DOBA-183628 format. One record per residue (C-alpha): residue in three letters; residue number from 1; z negated, x negated, y. Coordinates in pm, whole numbers, padded with zeros to 5 digits. Example, Ala and Ser with C-alpha at 12.3 -4.5 7.8 and 13.67 -1.06 7.14 Angstrom:
<recs>
@type = ALA; seq = 1; pz = -00780; px = -01230; py = -00450
@type = SER; seq = 2; pz = -00714; px = -01367; py = -00106
</recs>
This chain:
<recs>
@type = MET; seq = 1; pz = 03920; px = 01959; py = 00539
@type = SER; seq = 2; pz = 03690; px = 01953; py = 00842
@type = GLY; seq = 3; pz = 03702; px = 01722; py = 01144
@type = LEU; seq = 4; pz = 03516; px = 01440; py = 00963
@type = LYS; seq = 5; pz = 03837; px = 01254; py = 00886
@type = GLY; seq = 6; pz = 03788; px = 00876; py = 00865
@type = THR; seq = 7; pz = 03411; px = 00867; py = 00911
@type = LEU; seq = 8; pz = 03199; px = 00644; py = 00691
@type = ALA; seq = 9; pz = 02828; px = 00665; py = 00635
@type = THR; seq = 10; pz = 02644; px = 00386; py = 00813
@type = PRO; seq = 11; pz = 02412; px = 00197; py = 00576
@type = GLN; seq = 12; pz = 02047; px = 00232; py = 00661
@type = PRO; seq = 13; pz = 01869; px = -00094; py = 00745
@type = THR; seq = 14; pz = 01638; px = -00210; py = 00470
@type = ALA; seq = 15; pz = 01272; px = -00219; py = 00551
@type = ALA; seq = 16; pz = 01164; px = -00567; py = 00647
@type = LYS; seq = 17; pz = 00892; px = -00713; py = 00429
@type = ARG; seq = 18; pz = 00570; px = -00739; py = 00624
@type = GLN; seq = 19; pz = 00472; px = -01099; py = 00681
@type = LEU; seq = 20; pz = 00105; px = -01189; py = 00694
@type = LEU; seq = 21; pz = 00019; px = -01525; py = 00844
@type = CYS; seq = 22; pz = -00276; px = -01757; py = 00783
@type = PRO; seq = 23; pz = -00532; px = -01741; py = 01066
@type = ALA; seq = 24; pz = -00584; px = -02120; py = 01045
@type = HIS; seq = 25; pz = -00211; px = -02200; py = 01018
@type = PRO; seq = 26; pz = -00017; px = -01935; py = 01217
@type = GLU; seq = 27; pz = 00319; px = -02073; py = 01098
@type = GLN; seq = 28; pz = 00227; px = -02037; py = 00728
@type = ARG; seq = 29; pz = 00294; px = -01710; py = 00542
@type = ILE; seq = 30; pz = 00010; px = -01584; py = 00325
@type = GLU; seq = 31; pz = 00105; px = -01526; py = -00038
@type = GLY; seq = 32; pz = -00043; px = -01312; py = -00311
@type = ASN; seq = 33; pz = -00086; px = -01372; py = -00681
@type = GLY; seq = 34; pz = 00087; px = -01041; py = -00757
@type = LYS; seq = 35; pz = -00215; px = -00892; py = -00931
@type = LYS; seq = 36; pz = -00305; px = -00549; py = -00794
@type = TYR; seq = 37; pz = -00638; px = -00376; py = -00840
@type = PHE; seq = 38; pz = -00576; px = -00004; py = -00797
@type = LEU; seq = 39; pz = -00838; px = 00212; py = -00629
@type = TYR; seq = 40; pz = -00977; px = 00520; py = -00796
@type = LEU; seq = 41; pz = -01188; px = 00821; py = -00707
@type = LEU; seq = 42; pz = -01461; px = 00974; py = -00918
@type = ASN; seq = 43; pz = -01591; px = 01272; py = -00721
@type = PRO; seq = 44; pz = -01457; px = 01555; py = -00502
@type = GLU; seq = 45; pz = -01633; px = 01424; py = -00190
@type = GLU; seq = 46; pz = -01411; px = 01114; py = -00192
@type = LEU; seq = 47; pz = -01105; px = 01338; py = -00189
@type = THR; seq = 48; pz = -01237; px = 01559; py = 00092
@type = VAL; seq = 49; pz = -01292; px = 01247; py = 00305
@type = ARG; seq = 50; pz = -00920; px = 01179; py = 00256
@type = GLY; seq = 51; pz = -00834; px = 01526; py = 00388
@type = MET; seq = 52; pz = -00812; px = 01740; py = 00073
@type = PRO; seq = 53; pz = -00978; px = 02084; py = 00085
@type = HIS; seq = 54; pz = -01307; px = 02093; py = -00110
@type = LYS; seq = 55; pz = -01196; px = 02356; py = -00365
@type = THR; seq = 56; pz = -00874; px = 02166; py = -00439
@type = ALA; seq = 57; pz = -01069; px = 01840; py = -00469
@type = GLN; seq = 58; pz = -01302; px = 01998; py = -00724
@type = LEU; seq = 59; pz = -01007; px = 02119; py = -00932
@type = VAL; seq = 60; pz = -00836; px = 01780; py = -00919
@type = ILE; seq = 61; pz = -01150; px = 01593; py = -01032
@type = GLN; seq = 62; pz = -01205; px = 01847; py = -01311
@type = ALA; seq = 63; pz = -00850; px = 01783; py = -01432
@type = TYR; seq = 64; pz = -00861; px = 01404; py = -01376
@type = PRO; seq = 65; pz = -01221; px = 01272; py = -01396
@type = VAL; seq = 66; pz = -01097; px = 00927; py = -01286
@type = LEU; seq = 67; pz = -00819; px = 00972; py = -01031
@type = VAL; seq = 68; pz = -00621; px = 00650; py = -00984
@type = LEU; seq = 69; pz = -00464; px = 00610; py = -00641
@type = ASN; seq = 70; pz = -00134; px = 00448; py = -00736
@type = LYS; seq = 71; pz = -00036; px = 00387; py = -00372
@type = ASN; seq = 72; pz = -00365; px = 00218; py = -00277
@type = TRP; seq = 73; pz = -00473; px = -00117; py = -00413
@type = LEU; seq = 74; pz = -00648; px = -00442; py = -00334
@type = GLU; seq = 75; pz = -00467; px = -00771; py = -00372
@type = GLU; seq = 76; pz = -00596; px = -01125; py = -00326
@type = LEU; seq = 77; pz = -00399; px = -01314; py = -00062
@type = PHE; seq = 78; pz = -00421; px = -01687; py = 00007
@type = CYS; seq = 79; pz = -00268; px = -01959; py = 00223
@type = PRO; seq = 80; pz = -00063; px = -02203; py = 00010
@type = ARG; seq = 81; pz = -00121; px = -02474; py = 00270
@type = CYS; seq = 82; pz = -00501; px = -02473; py = 00277
@type = GLY; seq = 83; pz = -00576; px = -02262; py = -00033
@type = ARG; seq = 84; pz = -00808; px = -02042; py = 00171
@type = ALA; seq = 85; pz = -00825; px = -01675; py = 00085
@type = ALA; seq = 86; pz = -00709; px = -01454; py = 00369
@type = GLY; seq = 87; pz = -01008; px = -01305; py = 00541
@type = ALA; seq = 88; pz = -01245; px = -01582; py = 00422
@type = MET; seq = 89; pz = -01276; px = -01752; py = 00759
</recs>
């Protein structure tokens, strides 16, 4: 056995959930309705803007005519105190 006797792995801290606050009520957290609208791409130019080489982008769009970006979405957020949508100031 090596010289690691008695060592324990330290747990990694969990990522803190990002808190968005209402511009009109800075103490109030903004909430979402949980519904996500995923973004999608339809042509190779949209992929090249995101940094993909043009040839690769063409192949991807040929294989997937509607490419859903599962890590990019829009979500409606609102202030429970005033009911105002975030960004509708």
